[in-house]
A tleap script that builds the chain and sets N, CA, C and O, in Angstrom:
source leaprc.protein.ff14SB
mol = sequence {
  NMET SER ALA LEU ASP VAL LEU ASN ASN ALA
  GLN TYR ILE SER LEU LYS THR PHE ARG LYS
  SER GLY GLN ALA VAL PRO THR PRO VAL TRP
  PHE ALA CYS GLU GLY ASP ARG LEU TYR ILE
  VAL THR GLN ALA ASP ALA GLY LYS VAL LYS
  ARG ILE ARG ASN ASN GLY GLN VAL GLU VAL
  ALA PRO CYS ASP ALA ARG GLY ASN LEU LYS
  GLY ASP TYR VAL ALA ALA GLN ALA ARG GLU
  LEU PRO SER ALA GLU HIE SER ARG ALA ASN
  ASP ALA LEU ASN ARG LYS TYR GLY LEU ILE
  LYS ARG LEU PHE ASP LEU MET GLN ARG GLY
  ARG ALA ARG THR TYR LEU GLU VAL TRP CVAL
}
set mol.1.N position { 64.825 -7.520 -74.106 }
set mol.1.CA position { 63.908 -8.659 -74.164 }
set mol.1.C position { 63.619 -9.000 -75.626 }
set mol.1.O position { 63.251 -8.132 -76.417 }
set mol.2.N position { 63.790 -10.256 -75.967 }
set mol.2.CA position { 63.562 -10.738 -77.327 }
set mol.2.C position { 62.084 -11.084 -77.521 }
set mol.2.O position { 61.377 -11.419 -76.570 }
set mol.3.N position { 61.643 -10.997 -78.757 }
set mol.3.CA position { 60.267 -11.384 -79.082 }
set mol.3.C position { 60.049 -12.867 -78.817 }
set mol.3.O position { 58.909 -13.304 -78.658 }
set mol.4.N position { 61.115 -13.642 -78.767 }
set mol.4.CA position { 60.994 -15.082 -78.533 }
set mol.4.C position { 60.971 -15.433 -77.050 }
set mol.4.O position { 60.796 -16.601 -76.702 }
set mol.5.N position { 61.144 -14.443 -76.162 }
set mol.5.CA position { 61.136 -14.713 -74.724 }
set mol.5.C position { 59.815 -15.312 -74.248 }
set mol.5.O position { 59.791 -16.023 -73.243 }
set mol.6.N position { 58.719 -15.039 -74.951 }
set mol.6.CA position { 57.419 -15.602 -74.557 }
set mol.6.C position { 57.412 -17.126 -74.664 }
set mol.6.O position { 56.508 -17.777 -74.140 }
set mol.7.N position { 58.401 -17.693 -75.330 }
set mol.7.CA position { 58.466 -19.145 -75.523 }
set mol.7.C position { 59.313 -19.854 -74.471 }
set mol.7.O position { 59.324 -21.084 -74.421 }
set mol.8.N position { 60.022 -19.103 -73.630 }
set mol.8.CA position { 60.999 -19.688 -72.716 }
set mol.8.C position { 60.488 -20.851 -71.876 }
set mol.8.O position { 61.218 -21.825 -71.690 }
set mol.9.N position { 59.273 -20.789 -71.367 }
set mol.9.CA position { 58.771 -21.845 -70.488 }
set mol.9.C position { 57.891 -22.862 -71.200 }
set mol.9.O position { 57.341 -23.756 -70.556 }
set mol.10.N position { 57.752 -22.745 -72.492 }
set mol.10.CA position { 56.896 -23.656 -73.257 }
set mol.10.C position { 57.625 -24.970 -73.547 }
set mol.10.O position { 58.843 -24.990 -73.719 }
set mol.11.N position { 56.871 -26.055 -73.599 }
set mol.11.CA position { 57.428 -27.352 -73.997 }
set mol.11.C position { 57.319 -27.558 -75.504 }
set mol.11.O position { 58.116 -28.282 -76.100 }
set mol.12.N position { 56.330 -26.918 -76.109 }
set mol.12.CA position { 56.087 -27.032 -77.549 }
set mol.12.C position { 55.835 -25.652 -78.128 }
set mol.12.O position { 55.394 -24.736 -77.434 }
set mol.13.N position { 56.124 -25.526 -79.408 }
set mol.13.CA position { 55.701 -24.333 -80.138 }
set mol.13.C position { 54.916 -24.778 -81.366 }
set mol.13.O position { 55.113 -25.869 -81.900 }
set mol.14.N position { 54.034 -23.907 -81.786 }
set mol.14.CA position { 53.360 -24.084 -83.065 }
set mol.14.C position { 54.227 -23.369 -84.090 }
set mol.14.O position { 54.406 -22.153 -84.030 }
set mol.15.N position { 54.760 -24.131 -85.024 }
set mol.15.CA position { 55.573 -23.584 -86.107 }
set mol.15.C position { 54.665 -23.466 -87.325 }
set mol.15.O position { 54.221 -24.468 -87.886 }
set mol.16.N position { 54.399 -22.239 -87.721 }
set mol.16.CA position { 53.515 -22.004 -88.866 }
set mol.16.C position { 54.383 -21.713 -90.087 }
set mol.16.O position { 55.080 -20.700 -90.142 }
set mol.17.N position { 54.329 -22.616 -91.060 }
set mol.17.CA position { 55.026 -22.433 -92.329 }
set mol.17.C position { 53.979 -22.133 -93.393 }
set mol.17.O position { 52.780 -22.273 -93.154 }
set mol.18.N position { 54.441 -21.721 -94.568 }
set mol.18.CA position { 53.507 -21.274 -95.593 }
set mol.18.C position { 53.749 -21.977 -96.920 }
set mol.18.O position { 54.879 -22.073 -97.398 }
set mol.19.N position { 52.652 -22.467 -97.503 }
set mol.19.CA position { 52.704 -23.075 -98.830 }
set mol.19.C position { 52.914 -21.992 -99.870 }
set mol.19.O position { 52.763 -20.806 -99.578 }
set mol.20.N position { 53.264 -22.398 -101.091 }
set mol.20.CA position { 53.444 -21.436 -102.181 }
set mol.20.C position { 52.181 -20.612 -102.418 }
set mol.20.O position { 52.255 -19.463 -102.854 }
set mol.21.N position { 51.029 -21.199 -102.129 }
set mol.21.CA position { 49.753 -20.497 -102.301 }
set mol.21.C position { 49.530 -19.447 -101.217 }
set mol.21.O position { 48.619 -18.626 -101.324 }
set mol.22.N position { 50.367 -19.472 -100.164 }
set mol.22.CA position { 50.204 -18.554 -99.043 }
set mol.22.C position { 49.438 -19.165 -97.884 }
set mol.22.O position { 49.342 -18.556 -96.818 }
set mol.23.N position { 48.887 -20.369 -98.076 }
set mol.23.CA position { 48.140 -21.038 -97.013 }
set mol.23.C position { 49.074 -21.425 -95.870 }
set mol.23.O position { 50.127 -22.021 -96.091 }
set mol.24.N position { 48.678 -21.080 -94.651 }
set mol.24.CA position { 49.476 -21.386 -93.463 }
set mol.24.C position { 49.275 -22.833 -93.037 }
set mol.24.O position { 48.172 -23.372 -93.123 }
set mol.25.N position { 50.369 -23.462 -92.572 }
set mol.25.CA position { 50.321 -24.835 -92.069 }
set mol.25.C position { 50.991 -24.856 -90.692 }
set mol.25.O position { 52.218 -24.888 -90.607 }
set mol.26.N position { 50.195 -24.839 -89.606 }
set mol.26.CA position { 50.776 -24.886 -88.264 }
set mol.26.C position { 51.085 -26.324 -87.842 }
set mol.26.O position { 50.317 -27.243 -88.126 }
set mol.27.N position { 52.213 -26.503 -87.161 }
set mol.27.CA position { 52.630 -27.821 -86.692 }
set mol.27.C position { 53.221 -27.692 -85.295 }
set mol.27.O position { 54.136 -26.891 -85.106 }
set mol.28.N position { 52.733 -28.454 -84.298 }
set mol.28.CA position { 53.369 -28.422 -82.979 }
set mol.28.C position { 54.687 -29.184 -83.021 }
set mol.28.O position { 54.754 -30.293 -83.551 }
set mol.29.N position { 55.744 -28.579 -82.457 }
set mol.29.CA position { 57.075 -29.190 -82.480 }
set mol.29.C position { 57.800 -28.923 -81.164 }
set mol.29.O position { 57.507 -27.958 -80.458 }
set mol.30.N position { 58.753 -29.802 -80.852 }
set mol.30.CA position { 59.693 -29.549 -79.771 }
set mol.30.C position { 60.656 -28.486 -80.254 }
set mol.30.O position { 60.880 -28.334 -81.455 }
set mol.31.N position { 61.229 -27.749 -79.307 }
set mol.31.CA position { 62.215 -26.737 -79.668 }
set mol.31.C position { 63.117 -26.488 -78.465 }
set mol.31.O position { 62.778 -26.835 -77.334 }
set mol.32.N position { 64.248 -25.893 -78.724 }
set mol.32.CA position { 65.143 -25.453 -77.653 }
set mol.32.C position { 65.679 -24.078 -78.008 }
set mol.32.O position { 65.984 -23.801 -79.168 }
set mol.33.N position { 65.793 -23.218 -77.003 }
set mol.33.CA position { 66.348 -21.871 -77.184 }
set mol.33.C position { 67.849 -21.901 -76.884 }
set mol.33.O position { 68.283 -22.521 -75.913 }
set mol.34.N position { 68.614 -21.242 -77.704 }
set mol.34.CA position { 70.040 -21.006 -77.479 }
set mol.34.C position { 70.271 -19.553 -77.861 }
set mol.34.O position { 70.310 -19.224 -79.046 }
set mol.35.N position { 70.423 -18.693 -76.885 }
set mol.35.CA position { 70.581 -17.277 -77.195 }
set mol.35.C position { 69.324 -16.744 -77.855 }
set mol.35.O position { 68.228 -16.869 -77.309 }
set mol.36.N position { 69.482 -16.153 -79.023 }
set mol.36.CA position { 68.329 -15.590 -79.741 }
set mol.36.C position { 67.840 -16.513 -80.853 }
set mol.36.O position { 67.153 -16.064 -81.771 }
set mol.37.N position { 68.186 -17.797 -80.781 }
set mol.37.CA position { 67.802 -18.781 -81.804 }
set mol.37.C position { 66.998 -19.907 -81.186 }
set mol.37.O position { 67.196 -20.276 -80.028 }
set mol.38.N position { 66.087 -20.446 -81.982 }
set mol.38.CA position { 65.352 -21.653 -81.620 }
set mol.38.C position { 65.819 -22.768 -82.530 }
set mol.38.O position { 66.103 -22.541 -83.706 }
set mol.39.N position { 65.900 -23.983 -81.985 }
set mol.39.CA position { 66.286 -25.138 -82.778 }
set mol.39.C position { 65.192 -26.195 -82.699 }
set mol.39.O position { 64.604 -26.429 -81.643 }
set mol.40.N position { 64.935 -26.826 -83.838 }
set mol.40.CA position { 63.877 -27.817 -83.982 }
set mol.40.C position { 64.461 -29.009 -84.732 }
set mol.40.O position { 65.217 -28.830 -85.687 }
set mol.41.N position { 64.119 -30.217 -84.308 }
set mol.41.CA position { 64.508 -31.423 -85.037 }
set mol.41.C position { 63.258 -31.968 -85.719 }
set mol.41.O position { 62.167 -31.921 -85.151 }
set mol.42.N position { 63.415 -32.483 -86.932 }
set mol.42.CA position { 62.282 -33.022 -87.686 }
set mol.42.C position { 62.778 -34.005 -88.732 }
set mol.42.O position { 63.976 -34.095 -89.001 }
set mol.43.N position { 61.841 -34.739 -89.317 }
set mol.43.CA position { 62.181 -35.644 -90.409 }
set mol.43.C position { 62.673 -34.824 -91.599 }
set mol.43.O position { 62.096 -33.783 -91.916 }
set mol.44.N position { 63.710 -35.276 -92.245 }
set mol.44.CA position { 64.296 -34.538 -93.365 }
set mol.44.C position { 63.317 -34.344 -94.516 }
set mol.44.O position { 63.412 -33.365 -95.256 }
set mol.45.N position { 62.376 -35.274 -94.669 }
set mol.45.CA position { 61.430 -35.171 -95.779 }
set mol.45.C position { 60.080 -34.580 -95.359 }
set mol.45.O position { 59.103 -34.689 -96.099 }
set mol.46.N position { 60.018 -33.958 -94.181 }
set mol.46.CA position { 58.768 -33.375 -93.693 }
set mol.46.C position { 58.348 -32.186 -94.555 }
set mol.46.O position { 59.190 -31.465 -95.090 }
set mol.47.N position { 57.063 -31.995 -94.680 }
set mol.47.CA position { 56.534 -30.893 -95.469 }
set mol.47.C position { 57.023 -29.539 -94.994 }
set mol.47.O position { 57.269 -28.649 -95.808 }
set mol.48.N position { 57.167 -29.371 -93.683 }
set mol.48.CA position { 57.624 -28.071 -93.162 }
set mol.48.C position { 59.025 -27.737 -93.638 }
set mol.48.O position { 59.343 -26.565 -93.836 }
set mol.49.N position { 59.861 -28.732 -93.825 }
set mol.49.CA position { 61.224 -28.490 -94.317 }
set mol.49.C position { 61.167 -27.989 -95.759 }
set mol.49.O position { 61.843 -27.022 -96.114 }
set mol.50.N position { 60.375 -28.636 -96.569 }
set mol.50.CA position { 60.213 -28.214 -97.966 }
set mol.50.C position { 59.670 -26.785 -98.031 }
set mol.50.O position { 60.146 -25.965 -98.816 }
set mol.51.N position { 58.660 -26.497 -97.191 }
set mol.51.CA position { 58.078 -25.150 -97.209 }
set mol.51.C position { 59.088 -24.102 -96.767 }
set mol.51.O position { 59.118 -23.005 -97.325 }
set mol.52.N position { 59.918 -24.419 -95.773 }
set mol.52.CA position { 60.939 -23.466 -95.308 }
set mol.52.C position { 62.001 -23.262 -96.375 }
set mol.52.O position { 62.502 -22.149 -96.535 }
set mol.53.N position { 62.353 -24.298 -97.099 }
set mol.53.CA position { 63.313 -24.133 -98.199 }
set mol.53.C position { 62.782 -23.155 -99.239 }
set mol.53.O position { 63.547 -22.385 -99.819 }
set mol.54.N position { 61.470 -23.185 -99.474 }
set mol.54.CA position { 60.848 -22.297 -100.460 }
set mol.54.C position { 60.579 -20.900 -99.908 }
set mol.54.O position { 60.628 -19.921 -100.653 }
set mol.55.N position { 60.297 -20.801 -98.615 }
set mol.55.CA position { 59.928 -19.535 -98.002 }
set mol.55.C position { 60.309 -19.584 -96.525 }
set mol.55.O position { 59.665 -20.275 -95.736 }
set mol.56.N position { 61.348 -18.856 -96.159 }
set mol.56.CA position { 61.846 -18.877 -94.788 }
set mol.56.C position { 61.024 -18.068 -93.802 }
set mol.56.O position { 61.354 -18.028 -92.616 }
set mol.57.N position { 59.961 -17.422 -94.263 }
set mol.57.CA position { 59.109 -16.674 -93.337 }
set mol.57.C position { 58.202 -17.645 -92.597 }
set mol.57.O position { 57.472 -18.421 -93.214 }
set mol.58.N position { 58.255 -17.596 -91.268 }
set mol.58.CA position { 57.453 -18.468 -90.421 }
set mol.58.C position { 56.840 -17.640 -89.299 }
set mol.58.O position { 57.133 -16.453 -89.153 }
set mol.59.N position { 55.997 -18.277 -88.521 }
set mol.59.CA position { 55.473 -17.698 -87.294 }
set mol.59.C position { 55.555 -18.769 -86.224 }
set mol.59.O position { 55.386 -19.954 -86.511 }
set mol.60.N position { 55.818 -18.350 -84.978 }
set mol.60.CA position { 55.910 -19.286 -83.858 }
set mol.60.C position { 55.074 -18.779 -82.693 }
set mol.60.O position { 54.961 -17.573 -82.473 }
set mol.61.N position { 54.490 -19.714 -81.950 }
set mol.61.CA position { 53.684 -19.386 -80.772 }
set mol.61.C position { 53.759 -20.555 -79.802 }
set mol.61.O position { 53.888 -21.701 -80.233 }
set mol.62.N position { 53.680 -20.290 -78.504 }
set mol.62.CA position { 53.634 -21.400 -77.543 }
set mol.62.C position { 52.336 -22.183 -77.725 }
set mol.62.O position { 51.289 -21.607 -78.020 }
set mol.63.N position { 52.417 -23.505 -77.545 }
set mol.63.CA position { 51.235 -24.358 -77.683 }
set mol.63.C position { 51.427 -25.611 -76.848 }
set mol.63.O position { 52.475 -25.810 -76.233 }
set mol.64.N position { 50.396 -26.457 -76.832 }
set mol.64.CA position { 50.522 -27.759 -76.185 }
set mol.64.C position { 50.857 -28.807 -77.252 }
set mol.64.O position { 51.015 -28.474 -78.426 }
set mol.65.N position { 50.963 -30.065 -76.840 }
set mol.65.CA position { 51.367 -31.135 -77.761 }
set mol.65.C position { 50.380 -31.331 -78.906 }
set mol.65.O position { 50.753 -31.864 -79.952 }
set mol.66.N position { 49.142 -30.916 -78.732 }
set mol.66.CA position { 48.122 -31.050 -79.779 }
set mol.66.C position { 48.038 -29.819 -80.676 }
set mol.66.O position { 47.265 -29.800 -81.634 }
set mol.67.N position { 48.835 -28.784 -80.368 }
set mol.67.CA position { 48.825 -27.587 -81.191 }
set mol.67.C position { 47.865 -26.507 -80.720 }
set mol.67.O position { 47.693 -25.496 -81.401 }
set mol.68.N position { 47.231 -26.707 -79.552 }
set mol.68.CA position { 46.350 -25.675 -79.006 }
set mol.68.C position { 47.195 -24.508 -78.508 }
set mol.68.O position { 48.052 -24.681 -77.642 }
set mol.69.N position { 46.953 -23.340 -79.049 }
set mol.69.CA position { 47.783 -22.175 -78.746 }
set mol.69.C position { 47.659 -21.735 -77.300 }
set mol.69.O position { 46.587 -21.794 -76.698 }
set mol.70.N position { 48.812 -21.283 -76.746 }
set mol.70.CA position { 48.872 -20.739 -75.390 }
set mol.70.C position { 49.378 -19.303 -75.422 }
set mol.70.O position { 49.701 -18.732 -74.380 }
set mol.71.N position { 49.445 -18.727 -76.600 }
set mol.71.CA position { 49.919 -17.361 -76.766 }
set mol.71.C position { 49.795 -16.955 -78.215 }
set mol.71.O position { 49.297 -17.708 -79.051 }
set mol.72.N position { 50.255 -15.753 -78.497 }
set mol.72.CA position { 50.158 -15.203 -79.855 }
set mol.72.C position { 51.351 -15.610 -80.710 }
set mol.72.O position { 52.438 -15.890 -80.205 }
set mol.73.N position { 51.118 -15.634 -82.012 }
set mol.73.CA position { 52.200 -15.901 -82.955 }
set mol.73.C position { 53.134 -14.699 -83.047 }
set mol.73.O position { 52.715 -13.548 -82.916 }
set mol.74.N position { 54.408 -14.998 -83.275 }
set mol.74.CA position { 55.444 -14.007 -83.510 }
set mol.74.C position { 56.033 -14.306 -84.882 }
set mol.74.O position { 56.383 -15.450 -85.171 }
set mol.75.N position { 56.147 -13.281 -85.733 }
set mol.75.CA position { 56.762 -13.463 -87.054 }
set mol.75.C position { 58.249 -13.723 -86.881 }
set mol.75.O position { 58.900 -13.088 -86.052 }
set mol.76.N position { 58.788 -14.656 -87.660 }
set mol.76.CA position { 60.198 -15.041 -87.552 }
set mol.76.C position { 60.700 -15.524 -88.910 }
set mol.76.O position { 59.949 -15.597 -89.882 }
set mol.77.N position { 61.965 -15.844 -88.949 }
set mol.77.CA position { 62.624 -16.424 -90.128 }
set mol.77.C position { 63.130 -17.802 -89.742 }
set mol.77.O position { 63.414 -18.055 -88.571 }
set mol.78.N position { 63.245 -18.687 -90.711 }
set mol.78.CA position { 63.754 -20.031 -90.450 }
set mol.78.C position { 64.611 -20.497 -91.610 }
set mol.78.O position { 64.480 -20.033 -92.743 }
set mol.79.N position { 65.493 -21.431 -91.286 }
set mol.79.CA position { 66.309 -22.078 -92.311 }
set mol.79.C position { 66.610 -23.494 -91.856 }
set mol.79.O position { 66.578 -23.805 -90.665 }
set mol.80.N position { 66.902 -24.337 -92.824 }
set mol.80.CA position { 67.391 -25.679 -92.524 }
set mol.80.C position { 68.882 -25.563 -92.273 }
set mol.80.O position { 69.603 -24.945 -93.057 }
set mol.81.N position { 69.346 -26.153 -91.185 }
set mol.81.CA position { 70.769 -26.082 -90.866 }
set mol.81.C position { 71.569 -27.055 -91.728 }
set mol.81.O position { 71.122 -28.173 -91.984 }
set mol.82.N position { 72.748 -26.633 -92.174 }
set mol.82.CA position { 73.638 -27.587 -92.846 }
set mol.82.C position { 74.112 -28.626 -91.832 }
set mol.82.O position { 74.150 -28.345 -90.634 }
set mol.83.N position { 74.466 -29.799 -92.288 }
set mol.83.CA position { 74.821 -30.898 -91.375 }
set mol.83.C position { 75.952 -30.536 -90.420 }
set mol.83.O position { 76.006 -31.070 -89.312 }
set mol.84.N position { 76.845 -29.653 -90.813 }
set mol.84.CA position { 77.949 -29.247 -89.938 }
set mol.84.C position { 77.453 -28.533 -88.679 }
set mol.84.O position { 78.188 -28.447 -87.695 }
set mol.85.N position { 76.222 -28.020 -88.694 }
set mol.85.CA position { 75.668 -27.289 -87.547 }
set mol.85.C position { 74.645 -28.103 -86.765 }
set mol.85.O position { 74.051 -27.588 -85.817 }
set mol.86.N position { 74.426 -29.349 -87.137 }
set mol.86.CA position { 73.423 -30.178 -86.464 }
set mol.86.C position { 73.762 -30.446 -85.002 }
set mol.86.O position { 72.859 -30.474 -84.166 }
set mol.87.N position { 75.021 -30.641 -84.673 }
set mol.87.CA position { 75.377 -31.023 -83.301 }
set mol.87.C position { 75.010 -29.929 -82.298 }
set mol.87.O position { 74.586 -30.238 -81.185 }
set mol.88.N position { 75.162 -28.668 -82.670 }
set mol.88.CA position { 74.805 -27.559 -81.773 }
set mol.88.C position { 73.307 -27.607 -81.464 }
set mol.88.O position { 72.903 -27.459 -80.310 }
set mol.89.N position { 72.498 -27.811 -82.481 }
set mol.89.CA position { 71.048 -27.881 -82.300 }
set mol.89.C position { 70.661 -29.116 -81.492 }
set mol.89.O position { 69.822 -29.031 -80.596 }
set mol.90.N position { 71.258 -30.248 -81.797 }
set mol.90.CA position { 70.962 -31.482 -81.085 }
set mol.90.C position { 71.336 -31.358 -79.607 }
set mol.90.O position { 70.588 -31.814 -78.742 }
set mol.91.N position { 72.476 -30.750 -79.314 }
set mol.91.CA position { 72.898 -30.550 -77.920 }
set mol.91.C position { 71.894 -29.688 -77.159 }
set mol.91.O position { 71.570 -29.983 -76.008 }
set mol.92.N position { 71.402 -28.632 -77.790 }
set mol.92.CA position { 70.423 -27.750 -77.144 }
set mol.92.C position { 69.138 -28.519 -76.838 }
set mol.92.O position { 68.573 -28.377 -75.753 }
set mol.93.N position { 68.679 -29.326 -77.781 }
set mol.93.CA position { 67.464 -30.127 -77.568 }
set mol.93.C position { 67.674 -31.188 -76.488 }
set mol.93.O position { 66.770 -31.445 -75.693 }
set mol.94.N position { 68.856 -31.808 -76.451 }
set mol.94.CA position { 69.161 -32.799 -75.412 }
set mol.94.C position { 69.154 -32.161 -74.034 }
set mol.94.O position { 68.655 -32.760 -73.082 }
set mol.95.N position { 69.700 -30.952 -73.910 }
set mol.95.CA position { 69.708 -30.262 -72.618 }
set mol.95.C position { 68.281 -29.965 -72.153 }
set mol.95.O position { 67.980 -30.092 -70.966 }
set mol.96.N position { 67.415 -29.576 -73.062 }
set mol.96.CA position { 66.054 -29.215 -72.681 }
set mol.96.C position { 65.192 -30.434 -72.364 }
set mol.96.O position { 64.488 -30.440 -71.355 }
set mol.97.N position { 65.234 -31.463 -73.205 }
set mol.97.CA position { 64.302 -32.586 -73.079 }
set mol.97.C position { 64.913 -33.829 -72.441 }
set mol.97.O position { 64.188 -34.769 -72.115 }
set mol.98.N position { 66.232 -33.853 -72.256 }
set mol.98.CA position { 66.897 -34.924 -71.523 }
set mol.98.C position { 66.584 -36.334 -72.016 }
set mol.98.O position { 66.704 -36.639 -73.202 }
set mol.99.N position { 66.181 -37.178 -71.077 }
set mol.99.CA position { 65.945 -38.593 -71.362 }
set mol.99.C position { 64.858 -38.794 -72.412 }
set mol.99.O position { 64.968 -39.687 -73.252 }
set mol.100.N position { 63.817 -37.979 -72.373 }
set mol.100.CA position { 62.731 -38.118 -73.358 }
set mol.100.C position { 63.279 -37.931 -74.770 }
set mol.100.O position { 62.906 -38.667 -75.683 }
set mol.101.N position { 64.151 -36.964 -74.951 }
set mol.101.CA position { 64.748 -36.709 -76.275 }
set mol.101.C position { 65.620 -37.886 -76.692 }
set mol.101.O position { 65.596 -38.291 -77.854 }
set mol.102.N position { 66.375 -38.429 -75.777 }
set mol.102.CA position { 67.248 -39.548 -76.122 }
set mol.102.C position { 66.430 -40.794 -76.501 }
set mol.102.O position { 66.823 -41.545 -77.394 }
set mol.103.N position { 65.307 -41.010 -75.829 }
set mol.103.CA position { 64.424 -42.120 -76.193 }
set mol.103.C position { 63.812 -41.883 -77.570 }
set mol.103.O position { 63.694 -42.810 -78.370 }
set mol.104.N position { 63.425 -40.645 -77.840 }
set mol.104.CA position { 62.910 -40.281 -79.159 }
set mol.104.C position { 63.967 -40.588 -80.227 }
set mol.104.O position { 63.644 -41.129 -81.284 }
set mol.105.N position { 65.230 -40.241 -79.946 }
set mol.105.CA position { 66.316 -40.511 -80.895 }
set mol.105.C position { 66.429 -42.004 -81.188 }
set mol.105.O position { 66.634 -42.396 -82.337 }
set mol.106.N position { 66.297 -42.835 -80.161 }
set mol.106.CA position { 66.374 -44.288 -80.366 }
set mol.106.C position { 65.235 -44.784 -81.241 }
set mol.106.O position { 65.439 -45.636 -82.106 }
set mol.107.N position { 64.031 -44.252 -81.020 }
set mol.107.CA position { 62.880 -44.672 -81.820 }
set mol.107.C position { 62.997 -44.206 -83.267 }
set mol.107.O position { 62.446 -44.839 -84.168 }
set mol.108.N position { 63.703 -43.116 -83.496 }
set mol.108.CA position { 63.833 -42.550 -84.828 }
set mol.108.C position { 65.085 -43.045 -85.557 }
set mol.108.O position { 65.360 -42.623 -86.681 }
set mol.109.N position { 65.824 -43.922 -84.927 }
set mol.109.CA position { 67.068 -44.414 -85.517 }
set mol.109.C position { 66.820 -44.961 -86.919 }
set mol.109.O position { 65.874 -45.717 -87.141 }
set mol.110.N position { 67.669 -44.577 -87.854 }
set mol.110.CA position { 67.551 -45.046 -89.222 }
set mol.110.C position { 66.734 -44.120 -90.104 }
set mol.110.O position { 66.732 -44.279 -91.325 }
set mol.111.N position { 66.041 -43.160 -89.515 }
set mol.111.CA position { 65.271 -42.190 -90.299 }
set mol.111.C position { 66.100 -40.927 -90.480 }
set mol.111.O position { 66.749 -40.459 -89.545 }
set mol.112.N position { 66.072 -40.388 -91.674 }
set mol.112.CA position { 66.833 -39.167 -91.952 }
set mol.112.C position { 66.176 -37.992 -91.247 }
set mol.112.O position { 64.984 -37.733 -91.410 }
set mol.113.N position { 66.986 -37.280 -90.453 }
set mol.113.CA position { 66.485 -36.115 -89.734 }
set mol.113.C position { 67.284 -34.884 -90.128 }
set mol.113.O position { 68.394 -34.972 -90.651 }
set mol.114.N position { 66.689 -33.752 -89.862 }
set mol.114.CA position { 67.374 -32.485 -90.081 }
set mol.114.C position { 66.976 -31.538 -88.964 }
set mol.114.O position { 66.072 -31.826 -88.179 }
set mol.115.N position { 67.657 -30.411 -88.903 }
set mol.115.CA position { 67.394 -29.416 -87.863 }
set mol.115.C position { 67.061 -28.087 -88.512 }
set mol.115.O position { 67.594 -27.729 -89.563 }
set mol.116.N position { 66.162 -27.364 -87.854 }
set mol.116.CA position { 65.761 -26.047 -88.312 }
set mol.116.C position { 66.213 -25.026 -87.286 }
set mol.116.O position { 66.244 -25.306 -86.087 }
set mol.117.N position { 66.564 -23.840 -87.764 }
set mol.117.CA position { 66.933 -22.723 -86.907 }
set mol.117.C position { 65.924 -21.616 -87.156 }
set mol.117.O position { 65.608 -21.310 -88.305 }
set mol.118.N position { 65.412 -21.010 -86.082 }
set mol.118.CA position { 64.411 -19.949 -86.175 }
set mol.118.C position { 64.911 -18.748 -85.391 }
set mol.118.O position { 65.456 -18.889 -84.296 }
set mol.119.N position { 64.722 -17.569 -85.959 }
set mol.119.CA position { 65.098 -16.321 -85.296 }
set mol.119.C position { 64.149 -15.199 -85.708 }
set mol.119.O position { 63.455 -15.280 -86.722 }
set mol.120.N position { 64.144 -14.141 -84.882 }
set mol.120.CA position { 63.311 -12.973 -85.185 }
set mol.120.C position { 64.168 -11.925 -85.856 }
set mol.120.O position { 63.674 -10.852 -86.202 }
savepdb mol mol.pdb
quit
């Protein structure tokens, strides 16, 4: 059993990234599990991406769309995926969120996006 198994039935996770000062910044995000990895899509210029580039240590916990926690945080690592690996992450998110994800993609058309990978 993986430490990330507590997230299997969640629709959102709280992704806690850390500023250089050490201050935690939690953000509710969509995610999809593939094996022992989580994948997240976000704006390429989002603060969480910058923070992960500086410090790959993160914490994740199940939450609702507003970020209200439904479980405990688990310490994890994260990285921004290179563009060659985006399709794997996008496919996982499409399988999980289906039509809602595809509508989100249409609304986000023209905005630079990137994908994050999280593991324990």
